[in-house]
N, C-alpha and C positions, 0 to 999 in steps of 0.2 A: 407244469410247463408242457404245453402241447407239442407233440412230435411234428405237428403240421406248421410250426412257426415260420419256417422258410417258405413253405408253399403258400401260406396265407398272406405273405407280404410280396410275393412275386406278381409282377404284371405279366402280360403275354411275353413270350421269349423275345430277346433282342433280335433285331433284323440282321445282325452280324455275329451270330454265335461263334463262328469259326475264329473271328478276330478276338473275341473274348477269351476263348480257349488258348489261342496263341499268346495273347498278352500276359495271361497269368503264368503260363509255362515259361515263356522267355524271361520275364522279369524275375521269377523265383529261381530260374536256372542260373541267371547271372549272380544273384545273391548267394546261392549255394556254391557256385563256382568259386566266388571270392572267399567264402568261408572255408570251404574244403581246401582250397589252395593254401590258405594260411595254416590250417591244421597239418597238412602234409609237409609244408615247409618247416613248421615248428618241430615236427618229428624227425626231419631229415637234414635240415641245413641251418636253421636259425640259431641252433646251439653253438655253432662255430662261427657264424657271421656276426652275431650281435651280443653273444654272451660267452666271453672268453673265460674258460676254466680248465684246470688240468684234469678234472674228472668229467667225462662225457655225460654221465647220468645227471650230475648237478647242472650242467649246461642245458640238458633236456628239460629238467625241472623248471629252470628259468624261462625257457622257451614256452613251455606249457602254461606257465603263469601268465604270460602275455596273451596266450590263447584264451585263457579264462577271463582276462580283463574285458574282452569283447562281450562276454556274457554278463558281466557286471553292469555294462552300459545298456544292455537290452531293455531292462525295465524303464529306464529313462526314455528310450525310444518308444516304448509301448505307451507311456503317458503322453508324450509329445504328439506322436503320429496318431495314436488312438483318438486323442482329442480332436485333431484336425480332421481325421476321417469321419468322425461322427458329427462334426459341425460344418466343415468346409466341403466335404465330399470324398468319396473313396478314390475316384480317378485322379484328382489333383494331388492328393496325398501320396498316392503310389508313384507318381512321377517324381516327387521330392525324394522319396526313399531310394529310388533307383539312381538318381543323380549322386546322392551322397555315397552310396556303396561303390559305384563305379569309379568315382574320382579318388576316394580314399584308398581303394585297392590298387589302382594304377600307380599312385604315388609311392606305395610300398616298394614297387620295383625300382624306384629311383633313389632310395635312401642309401647313402654311403654306409659302409660297414663299420664295425667297432675300430678296426685298425686304421681307418681313415679319419674319423671324427670323434673317436672315443665314446664317452658316456652319452653323447647326444644321439648316437645311433639307436640304442635301445629306447631312449626317450621318444624319439620320432616314431619308432615302430609302435610303441604302446599308444601314442596319441592317435595314430591312424587306425590302430586296432579298436580303440574306443569309438571312433567315428563309424567304423564298420558295425560295431555292436548297436549303436544308436539307430542306424539305418535298419538293420535286421529286426530290431524291436518293433518296427511298424510294418515292414514289408510282408512277412508271411501272413499276418493277421488280415492285412488289407486285401491280399490276393485271395485268401480263402473267402472273405466276406463278399468281394466282388463276384467271384465265381459262383458262390452259392446263391446270391441274389439275382444273378442273371440266368440261372438254370431254368430250362423248361420244366414244367411239372412232370414228376416221375423220373427226372434225371439229376436230382440234387446230389446224390451220392457220387455219380460219375463226374459231375462238374466240380464239386468241392474237393475231390481227390486230385484234380489236375495240378494245383500248386505243389502237391507232394512229388510230382514228377521232376520238379526243379532240383530236388535233392539228388536223385541218381544221375540226372543229366549233368548237373554241375560237378558231381563227383567223378563221372566218367571223363569229362573234358579236362578237369584239373589233374586227375590221376594219369590220364593218357599223356598229358603234356609233360609231367614229371617222368613218366616211364620212357618217353622218347628222348628227353634230355638226359636221362640217366645213362643212355648208351654212349654219351660223350665221355671223354677223359674226365676223371674225377676233379682235376685242377680246373678245367674249364667250367664244369658244372658248379663248383663251389665259388668260383670267382665272378662269373657273370651270367651263365646260362639259366640259373634258377630265377633270374629277374624277368625273363621273357614272358612267362605266363601271367605275371602280375601286370606288366605293361600292356599285354593284350586286352586287359579289361577296358581300355579306352575305346578301341573300335567296337567292341562288343556292346559297350554302353550306348553308342550311337544308334545301333540297330534296335536295341531293346526300347530305347526312348521313342523311336519312330513307331514301333508296333503299339506300344502302350498309349500313345497319343491318339490312336485311331479308335479307341474304345469309348463307348457311351458311358455316362454315369449310371450307377446302379438304380434300377427302378424302385427298389425299396427305399433308398435314401431320398430319391426325388419325392416319393410319397410322404416320407417323414418331414422333409423340408417344406413341402407345400402345405401340410397341415400344421406347421409350426410346432411339431412335437420334439424337436431337437432339445437336448439337455445342455444347460449352460456349462456344467462340469461333468461330463459323462463318467470319468473315473470315480468321482465321489459317489455317483449313483450306484456304481458297481460295488464299491466298498461298503456303502451303507445298506443297500437293499439286496445285494446278491453275493454275499461272501461265501456261501456254501457252493454256489455255482463256480465261483472264481477258484477256490481251492480244489474242488473236484476236477475242474478242467486242467489245473496245474498238475495234479497227480496223474491224470490220464496221459498228459503230454510228456511226462518225465521219461518214459522208456524210449520214446522216439528221439530224444536228445541225449540223455545220459547213457542209456543202454546202447544206442547207436555208436557213440564215441568210444565205448569200451571195445566193441567188436571191430572198429575201423581205425580211428586215430591212435588209441592206446595200443591196439593189436599191432599196428605197423611199427610203432616204436619198440614194443616188447619183442616182436619177431626179429627185427633187425639188430637191436642193441643187446638183448639178453639171450635169446635163443640161438642167434647166429645165422638166421635165415638171410638170404640175399635181399637187397632192396627191390630187385626185379620181382622176386617171388611174392613179396608182400604187396607191392603195387598191383601185381596181377590178381591177387586175391581180392583186393578192394575193387578193382575194375570189374572182375567177374561178378561180384556181389551186386554192384550197381546196375549192371546189365540185366540181371535177373530181377532186380528190384523194380525196374520199369514195368515188367510184366505183372509182378505181384501187385503193384499199386493199381494198374489198370483193371485187373481182374477183381480186386477187392472193392474198388470204387463202383463197378457194375453190380457186384453182389450186394453192396449196401443199398441199392435201389430196390432190391427184391426181398431183403430181410432186414432185421434189426441191426444197425451199425454198431450199437453198443455191445450186442452179443458177439459180433465179430471181434471187437476189441478184447472182450473177456477171454475168448479162446486163444487169440494170438498172444496176449500177455502170459497166459498159462504156458503156452508153447515156449516162449522165451525163458520162462523160469525153469522149465524142464531141461532146456539146452544149455543153461548157464555154466554148469560144471563141465559137461562133456566138451563144449566148445573151447573153453580156456585151457583145459588140460590137454586136449588134442593139439592145440597150437603149440603147447610147451614141449611136445615130443621132438620138434625140430625137423620132422618129415615135411618136405615142401608140398607134396600132393595133399597130405592130410591137413596142413596149415591152410591151404587155399580152400579146401572143402569146408573146414571149420568156419572160416570167415563168410563164405558164400551162403552156407546154410543158416548160420545164426542171424544173419541180417534179415532174412525173409519174414519171420514172424514179427519182428520189430517194424518192418516196412508195412505189414498188413495193419498193425495198430495205427501207424502214422497215417495211412491212407484214409482211415475213417475219423481220425481225430478232428480234422477241420469241420466236418459236417456235425459231429457231436457237439463241438464247442459252439458252432453257429446256432444250434437248436437250444442251447442253454441260455442264450441272451436275446432280448428283443431288439428290433431293428434300430431303435434310436440310441442304443448303447452297445451294439454288437461289435463294432470295430474295436472299441476300448476293452470290452469284455474278453474277446478272443486274444487281443494283444497282451493284456495283463496276465491272464491265465497262462498263456503259452510261455511268457517270458519270466514268470516266477519259476517255471520248470527249467527254463534256459539259464537263469541265474545260478541254480544249483548244478544243472547238468554240465555247464561249461567248466566246472572244476573237476569233473570226473577223470579226465586224463591226468590231471595233476595229482588227484587223490590216489588214483591207481598206481601211478609211478612212485608216489611216496610209500604206498603199501608194499610195493615191490622192493624198494630200498630197505624198508624196516624188516621185511620178512626174509631177507637174504635171497632175493630173486625167486621166491616161491609164488606160484600163480594162484594158490588157493584163496587168499584174501580177496583177490580181484574177482574170482568166480563167485564168491559169496556176495560181494557188492553188486554184481550183475543180477543175482537172484533177488536181492532186496529191492532193487530198482524195478524189476518186473512185477514183484508182488505189490508194490506201492501203486503202480499203474493199473494192475488188476483191480485193486480196491477202488481206484478212481473210475474205472469202467463200470463196475457194479453200481456205484453210487450215481453216476451220470444216468444210467438206465432208469433208476428209480425216480430221479428228478424229472427227466423228460416225460416219463409216463404219468407223472402227477397232474 
């Protein structure tokens, strides 16, 4: 597979490159805002609002189970929207994913709690979470595909990394919202204030839809459509002809999902519930990590245009592996400053891998099946990665609150992605 596959399918750069950049960032920022919002709420409030139990850790397990449900739905979204993206077009499909995530997230803020409607509360929550997952299954892959295929020659890495900015931006906005609301009295936060960030998804959706509607269709897709090279069932083409690329891409993407949730979502729950750190401390840690992550993604994306992006992934996965035990064990000390430092530092090598993952996946697949290939690969990783907070919390419960098993799990995740990066480099160079 040639490393020039993106370059070879690009037409001259779009006449509105700034709008393309804005559209992929705004759309993925909203998607990640919604996803991180749910993860934060699962760690802090859903256990008492929707899953009533005398043991707070059991309630947290139930809340993280619904968090994982969104990842179970992702592969279905990958198949649905991957098919539409490779047959109907990238732009139209990305408008659909945006509508679905915005509406489903906004409605979460309107669900009555368990005390008001009983078991229907968690049922409604899980249903909307599944819709979130279906949407996300197609959003990230489509944004990466659109950005890479619109990129001017020599700037593929910078453009393909832009959708990754959606993660820290969405994380910053959602975490800042909970941080601000956390200053309110606990009764007010638990009774109604937690709903405000979810309801805010509605006006944010309107803005994101307007921006995305201004973007032209991908030049690569237009070329494929004009030459009638679209595949009837793109997913089947991937499974039949490119299984090695598919599983390699999934392995590479795993640390950006599973590893990230260990050092953010799980860390927040572990820090506040087990170690005894304040909610403000852990939210500050995640917020600080996300702020620095923006710089990490931008720098890594630029660097990917000057060197081998797969080599960047190899080194950043290795760094994550080296930091696995120190990060988790430092967090367990209970020192607020060290806890913040552990989260901020451990997120950065994961962010560097994440920044080049989109470009590497795009280079693994040809234009007529690229949307499906990226979506399926990424969401295989997402299917497993979504269970990481649940698995980590279960390990914590089984080990008597020892952090060692979780650190070992983070190490394994990093090594799996390291193997994916090495294999991807070989495939692309073939």
